[in-house]
C-alpha positions as CSV (number, residue, x, y, z in Angstrom):
1,M,0.0,0.1,0.1
2,S,1.4,3.4,-1.0
3,E,1.2,6.4,1.4
4,T,-0.3,9.5,0.3
5,P,1.3,12.8,0.9
6,T,-0.2,14.7,3.8
7,E,-0.1,18.5,4.8
8,A,2.6,19.0,7.4
9,T,1.0,20.1,10.7
10,D,4.1,20.5,12.7
11,V,5.3,23.8,10.7
12,P,5.3,26.8,13.2
13,E,3.4,29.8,12.0
14,P,5.9,32.9,11.1
15,A,6.4,35.2,14.1
16,E,5.1,38.7,13.5
17,E,7.7,41.2,12.4
18,P,8.5,43.7,15.2
19,S,7.3,47.2,14.5
20,Y,9.8,49.8,14.4
21,D,9.1,53.4,14.4
22,P,12.2,55.6,14.2
23,A,12.2,58.9,15.8
24,A,11.8,61.9,13.5
25,P,14.9,63.8,12.4
26,A,15.9,66.3,14.8
27,P,18.6,69.2,14.8
28,L,21.9,68.4,16.3
29,G,22.3,72.0,17.4
30,I,25.9,72.3,16.2
31,E,27.0,75.9,15.8
32,R,28.7,76.7,12.7
33,T,31.2,79.5,12.7
34,P,31.5,81.8,9.7
35,T,34.8,81.7,7.9
36,D,34.5,84.9,6.0
37,N,34.6,82.9,2.8
38,A,31.5,83.0,1.1
39,E,31.9,79.8,-0.8
40,V,33.0,77.7,2.3
41,D,30.3,79.5,4.5
42,A,27.7,78.3,2.1
43,Q,28.8,74.8,2.1
44,L,28.9,74.9,5.9
45,E,25.4,76.2,6.0
46,R,24.3,73.1,3.6
47,L,25.4,70.9,6.3
48,G,22.4,72.2,8.3
49,D,20.1,70.4,5.8
50,V,20.9,67.1,7.4
51,D,19.1,68.3,10.6
52,H,15.8,67.6,8.6
53,L,16.7,64.4,6.9
54,A,16.8,60.9,7.9
55,A,20.1,59.2,8.2
56,D,19.9,57.6,4.7
57,G,19.7,61.1,3.3
58,H,22.9,62.4,5.0
59,V,25.4,60.7,2.6
60,E,24.1,62.8,-0.4
61,V,24.5,66.1,1.5
62,Y,28.0,65.2,3.0
63,E,29.1,64.3,-0.6
64,D,27.8,67.4,-2.0
65,V,29.5,69.6,0.7
66,H,32.7,67.8,0.4
67,Q,32.8,68.1,-3.2
68,G,31.9,71.9,-2.8
69,L,34.7,72.5,-0.2
70,R,37.1,70.8,-2.7
71,N,36.0,73.1,-5.2
72,A,36.4,76.1,-3.1
73,L,40.1,74.8,-1.9
74,T,41.0,74.4,-5.6
75,A,39.8,77.9,-6.4
76,L,41.8,79.3,-3.5
77,D,44.9,77.5,-4.6
78,A,44.4,78.5,-8.2
79,G,44.1,82.3,-7.0
80,S,47.0,82.3,-4.7
81,S,49.5,80.5,-6.8
82,P,52.5,82.3,-8.1
83,S,52.4,83.3,-11.8
84,P,55.4,82.6,-14.0
85,S,56.1,86.4,-14.0
86,D,56.7,86.1,-10.3
87,F,59.8,84.2,-10.7
88,R,61.5,86.7,-13.2
89,S,64.0,89.1,-11.9
């Protein structure tokens, strides 16, 4: 006599997923001191945008600010580098 397949009755029901409700974004309250350089100050102010974003949105702001600061530093270096005429006597 062959056995017919039966439904498994010993399979436990899946547990409910625990609910997770993260806290809303909140400002860190970090003071940003002006540098007297408009480009750098604008980038530092941009950092304040993360105060209103969830953590997964911070990376985009940080990368944007990092690139902006690199551009500002490059511009400062380009403006302060000596020209070839400065080496002529």
